[in-house]
C-alpha positions in Angstrom: 0.0 0.0 0.0 1.2 3.5 -0.8 0.5 6.3 1.7 0.8 10.0 0.8 0.5 12.5 3.7 -1.6 15.7 3.1 -0.7 19.3 3.8 2.4 19.9 6.0 2.4 16.3 7.4 5.3 13.9 7.2 5.7 10.2 7.7 8.7 9.2 9.9 10.3 5.8 10.6 11.9 5.7 14.0 15.6 4.8 14.0 16.2 1.6 16.1 18.6 2.2 19.0 21.1 -0.2 20.5 19.5 -2.6 22.9 22.7 -2.9 25.0 24.4 -0.4 27.3 28.1 0.4 26.8 28.8 -2.0 29.7 27.1 -4.9 27.8 23.8 -4.9 29.8 20.8 -5.8 27.6 17.8 -3.5 28.0 14.4 -5.2 27.7 11.9 -3.6 25.3 9.6 -2.7 28.2 12.3 -0.5 29.9 13.4 1.3 26.7 12.3 4.7 25.8 11.2 5.2 22.2 13.8 7.0 20.1 13.3 10.6 19.2 15.2 10.3 16.0 13.8 9.1 12.7 14.1 9.0 8.9 11.5 10.8 6.8 9.7 8.3 4.6 7.2 10.6 2.8 6.4 14.3 2.8 3.1 16.1 2.0 2.9 19.0 -0.5 3.1 21.7 2.1 0.8 23.9 4.1 -1.3 26.7 2.7 -0.6 30.2 3.8 -3.2 32.9 4.5 -3.4 33.8 0.8 -4.0 30.2 -0.3 -0.4 29.8 -1.6 1.4 26.5 -1.0 4.5 26.7 1.3 7.0 24.1 0.3 8.2 21.8 3.2 11.8 22.2 4.5 12.4 18.4 4.9 12.5 15.7 2.2 12.3 11.9 2.1 15.5 10.4 3.3 16.3 13.2 5.9 17.2 12.1 9.4 15.4 14.3 12.0 14.9 14.9 15.7 11.4 15.3 17.0 9.6 15.7 20.4 9.1 12.7 22.7 5.3 12.9 22.3 5.1 14.1 18.7 3.0 12.5 16.0 0.5 9.7 15.8 1.7 6.1 15.6 0.2 4.1 12.8 0.9 0.7 11.2 1.1 0.5 7.4 1.9 -2.8 5.8 3.0 -4.2 9.1 5.6 -1.4 9.7 5.2 1.0 12.6 5.5 4.6 11.5 4.7 8.1 12.8 2.6 10.8 11.1 3.3 14.3 12.4 3.2 17.9 11.3 6.4 19.4 10.0 6.3 21.9 12.9 6.8 18.9 15.3 10.3 18.3 13.9 13.0 20.1 15.8 15.7 19.8 13.2 17.5 17.8 10.5 20.6 15.7 11.4 23.2 16.7 8.7 25.6 14.1 7.2 23.8 11.0 8.5 23.5 8.1 6.0 20.9 5.4 5.9 22.4 2.4 7.8 23.3 -0.5 5.7 21.3 -3.6 6.3 23.3 -6.6 7.6 22.7 -10.0 6.2 21.2 -12.4 8.7 
């Protein structure tokens, strides 16, 4: 299924964090905080200003961003957990971060 956000909304995939502390202690899922960092999956066309003119979004698909702890609405699309949030909920773009390469199992 393909999902396209409307207006100034964006779809974000949370970045998975390490499940181990630097000392080697494994943190169970129930004790972990959800990461506040994610990758933009999809971006809407932008919000409309007071004159009805479209304002282009500042983020694009593939950007890594930081967002507030309680930002967005969690949804499940094709079995994948994603967040839908307004662009204004994003605090900033992390420059120079590349998509992590997937390791073979």
